[in-house]
MIROVEX-349021 format. One record per residue (C-alpha): x, y, z. Coordinates in steps of 0.25 Angstrom, whole numbers, padded with zeros to 4 digits, always signed. Example, Ala and Ser with C-alpha at 12.3 -4.5 7.8 and 13.67 -1.06 7.14 Angstrom:
<atoms>
+0049-0018+0031 +0055-0004+0029 
</atoms>
This chain:
<atoms>
+0001-0001+0000 +0004+0013-0003 +0001+0027+0005 +0006+0041+0003 -0001+0054+0007 -0008+0065-0002 -0013+0079+0002 -0027+0084-0003 -0027+0097-0011 -0035+0109-0011 -0045+0103-0020 -0044+0088-0014 -0035+0083-0023 -0024+0074-0020 -0011+0068-0027 -0010+0052-0027 +0004+0050-0022 +0013+0045-0034 +0017+0032-0025 +0003+0029-0025 -0001+0032-0039 +0011+0024-0043 +0007+0012-0035 -0007+0013-0040 -0005+0016-0054 -0012+0029-0054 -0008+0037-0066 -0013+0051-0072 -0027+0051-0075 -0031+0038-0069 -0045+0038-0062 -0046+0035-0047 -0058+0031-0039 -0057+0039-0025 -0067+0034-0015 -0069+0034+0000 -0071+0022+0010 -0072+0026+0025 -0061+0036+0027 -0053+0031+0015 -0052+0037+0001 -0049+0026-0009 -0043+0029-0022 -0044+0019-0034 -0038+0019-0048 -0048+0016-0058 -0047+0005-0068 -0048+0010-0083 -0060+0005-0090 -0052-0004-0101 -0045-0011-0089 -0058-0013-0082 -0063-0020-0093 -0052-0029-0095 -0052-0033-0080 -0067-0036-0080 -0066-0044-0094 -0055-0052-0088 -0063-0055-0076 -0075-0059-0084 -0066-0069-0092 -0060-0075-0078 -0075-0076-0073 -0080-0083-0086 -0067-0093-0085 -0072-0096-0070 -0086-0097-0075 -0082-0108-0085 -0074-0115-0073 -0085-0115-0064 -0096-0120-0074 -0085-0132-0078 -0084-0135-0064 -0099-0135-0062 -0101-0143-0073 -0090-0154-0067 -0098-0153-0054 -0111-0156-0060 -0107-0168-0068 -0101-0173-0055 -0114-0170-0048 -0123-0177-0059 -0115-0190-0056 -0120-0191-0042 -0134-0185-0044 -0137-0197-0051 -0135-0205-0038 -0147-0199-0030 
</atoms>
């Protein structure tokens, strides 16, 4: 974790210290989300839309693979269960 100090200017502006900008990879013109939680101020870097879409696409593909694995597993369980159902 990195920590530093910043002074609030007349118009409520602060400068994010370089060590924090470097660690969080914050560059000129990046968009940030600023929110409060209890007595804390939280700053998050937004993800560009293209990057977010790529992450979503990757996630959906991974979910589809897992769904296929689950479906195959259920088919095998169903076959095994049918062997025993005939006994009752």
